[in-house]
Residue, then its C-alpha position, 0 to 999 in steps of 0.5 A: m814431449d821431450h823431457e830433456l829440453f829444460s829451457e827457461e820457457r819450458s822449465a815448469e812444463v818439464v818438471a810437471a811431466s814427472f807428476a803424470s803418475a800421481p793421483p789427480r788432486l796431488r798432480e794438480l797441486l804440484t803442477s800449479l806449485v811448480t808453475h807459480l814457483h818457476a814464474f816467480v824465479k823468472e819474474t824476479g830474476l832470482t840470483a844464486q845468492e838469494w836462492e841460497q839465502g832462502i834455503a838457509f832461512l827455511t833450514a833455520a825454520g826447520h831446526k826450530c821445529d819440535d813436537v810442540r813448536q811448528e815454525f812453518i805454520l807460523l811462517s804460513d800465518t805471517l805470509g797470509a797463506s793460512m788465512q787465505t786457505i780459510n777464505v777459499n774454503n769458507q765463503a761468507y754466508q748470509g751475513a754470518t761471521e767470517a771464518t778465521v784461523f785458530g791462531p797461535f794461542f788456541v787451546e784445545d778443550a779450554p776450561a769453561i768460563e761462566l757468563g760474566g766470568d774472568m777470562a784473565f783468571g785474576a791477571p793484573g791490569e785494567a779489565c776489558w768487558v766484552e759482551g755479545t750473542v751467538t746465533e744462527p744467521a736468521g737470529t735464532p739460537p744455534a742448532g742443538g744449543e741454548p740461546a746465548g746469554t741464558a742462565s739459571t734464574p736465582a730465587p727472588g731475594a737471593r743476593l747476586w753480588l756485593r762489592r765494596y769500594n775502599g779509597p786509598a786511605s781506608r776511611d769512611d767513604n760515602a756512596w751518595a748516588m747511582a745510575m744505570s746504563p741505558g742497556g742495563g749492563r752497567v751501574y755507576v756509583t759515585g760518592h765522596d772519599p773524605a781522606d783526600g777530599s775526592g769524588a770517586t765514581v765506580a762502574y760495575n757490571t750489573s750481572t756479575g758485580a765486576q768492577l769495570w773502572v774507577t775514577r777520582y776527582k780531587g776537591y769535590s764531593a760527588t752527589a749526583v750521577a747520570v748517563s747519556p742516552d747512548g750510554a757513552t758518557v757518564f756525568v757526575a756532579g757535586y759541590s766543591h770544598g776547601p779554600g779557593q774552590p767555591g761553587y759546584v763541579t760537573v765532570a764527564y767521563r767515558g762510559 
């Protein structure tokens, strides 16, 4: 082949010929890269100005890299190349969870968190409760590990947790009823805050006692609570009080 004949039609072929002495796998990668790159230039009609802009972009990305910041990995993520590399090297197996990239916030040797622990380490904001199990595709515990969700069993009568709800006015709040979610993962406590005449309902995680949410409805005393069979809705009922508020009230909340 005449290596001097660098035409639009043979450009990739001519360049790829220089990889003849490279190791087989490297030669395969470089040849494919050059072939697709040249095809992109010809397909799009890339101009010299656009080529310069691309070089400037890559140069700027390189200048931002240091020993802890790698912009080209983030660029690979943005272009989807990172995830595609994971996909072609980790085919889904018998319904197992698909593999994915570590992501920019992956931390090697992250601190262990006990079951039901706080991953936010006390950061402010509304809590989000996440639960699940880790098993082999057949549903068995992971090889060499323990079944997900196991923990040591406390002695009978040992206090597992204690939580208090104190309304905005720090008065004598009264808990009058409670109910358990169908799966047993949540407990709902409802009652009355005499300070402003509100019915307050609080959801707790049954294992840890973590407060999941609290909601208040002014103008009634909550005396009963129930949960829908699917656990999606919590119903709270009570009696109204105060001038112009006769009768009783029933409120539905998302569980």
